C-alpha positions in Angstrom: 9.0 -0.8 -0.1 12.0 0.6 -2.0 9.8 3.4 -3.4 8.9 4.5 0.2 12.6 4.8 1.0 13.2 6.7 -2.2 10.4 9.1 -1.2 11.9 9.5 2.3 15.3 10.3 0.8 13.8 12.9 -1.5 11.9 14.5 1.4 15.2 14.7 3.3 16.9 16.4 0.3 14.1 18.9 0.0 14.2 19.7 3.8 18.0 20.2 3.7 17.5 22.6 0.7 14.8 24.4 2.6 17.2 24.8 5.6 20.0 26.1 3.5 17.7 28.7 1.9 16.2 29.6 5.2 19.7 30.3 6.6 20.5 32.5 3.6 17.1 34.3 4.2 18.2 35.1 7.7 21.6 36.3 6.6 20.2 38.6 3.9 17.4 39.8 6.2 19.9 41.0 8.7 21.8 43.0 6.0 20.6 46.5 5.5 20.7 46.1 1.7 19.6 42.5 1.5 15.8 42.9 1.3 15.5 41.7 -2.3 17.6 38.6 -1.7 16.0 37.8 1.6 12.6 37.7 -0.1 13.9 35.4 -2.8 15.5 33.0 -0.4 12.4 32.9 1.7 10.4 32.0 -1.4 12.8 29.3 -2.4 12.7 27.8 1.1 8.9 27.7 1.0 9.1 26.1 -2.4 11.3 23.3 -1.0 8.9 22.8 1.8 6.0 22.5 -0.7 8.0 19.9 -2.6 8.6 17.9 0.6 4.9 18.0 1.4 4.0 16.8 -2.1 6.4 13.9 -1.9 5.1 13.1 1.5 1.6 12.9 0.1 2.9 10.5 -2.6 4.4 8.3 0.1 1.2 8.3 2.1 -0.8 7.3 -1.0 1.7 4.5 -1.8 1.5 3.2 1.8 -2.3 3.2 1.6 -2.2 1.1 -1.5 
């Protein structure tokens, strides 16, 4: 079950990254001249969430085996 723990750890890393990017998104969204960066940070946060979902799917498949 070490592989499941590794997946859980990687999911946590991705979610922490998504949170950091989301916080930067909010910061730049609030700035009058931050539109370009807010969009980029939003995209990066969403990428991290997709990564977490993909790793979650791997974990589910491993558990099913």
